Structure formats: structure tokens, C-alpha cells
N, C-alpha and C positions, 0 to 999 in steps of 0.2 A: 258374961263375956262372949263376944261373937267368935265363932270358929273361923280362923283365917282362911281356911280352904273354901268356906261358904262365900266369903267376900270375893275371893279370886274367881269363883264360879260365876258370880254375878257380873264381874268385870268382863269375863270371857263372853258371856251371853250378850252383854251390851255391845262389845266390839263386833261380834258376829252380826248383830242386827244392823249396826252402822254400815258394815261392809256390804250387806245385802241391799240396803237402801241406796248406797252410793253406786253399786253395780247396776241397779235398776235405773237410776237417774242417768248414768253414763250411757247405757244402752238406748234409752229413750232420746237423749240428746244426739247421739250418733245417728240414729234412725232419722230424726228430723233434719239433721244436717245433710244426710245423703239424699233426702227427698228434695231439699232446696237446691242442692249443688250437684247436678249430674256430672259435672266435669271432675268430680273427686273420685268417681268410680274407676277402679283400676290403679289408683295411686298407692293404696296400702292394702295388702291382701287380708290382714286381720280385720280391718274396717269393713271390707266387702263381705267377709265371712260372717261377721256379727250382723250386718244389715240383712244379708240373705237369710240368716237364721231367724231373725225377728219377722221377716216377711212370711216365711214358711210356717211359723208357729201361730200367726194371727188368724 
């Protein structure tokens, strides 16, 4: 019989991996959008912050 805690640990690990994957995809898509649309700069401070952070880390 499987330990219920072990199954929950696997679920948590899977969710964490999914979130990291989505976060990475979201950041990449935002960066691409900001490259294509200069008129969006200054519209949303968080988008500018993420885009600037990606540029500085590259």
C-alpha cells in the first residue's frame, strides 16, 4: 500500500514543475511582445519590470 504522504509529495512536485514551466513561457511571451510592440512600454509597470529584468539577465 502506498503512503498517502508520498503521493501528495509527488503531486506537489508536479505542480511546482508546471508553475515553473508556465512562468518561463509567460516571461518569454511577454519579452517577445515587448520587442514587437514598442507602444506598450509604460502601459503596465510590472510588464516593464519583467521585460527589463529579462534584458539585464541575458
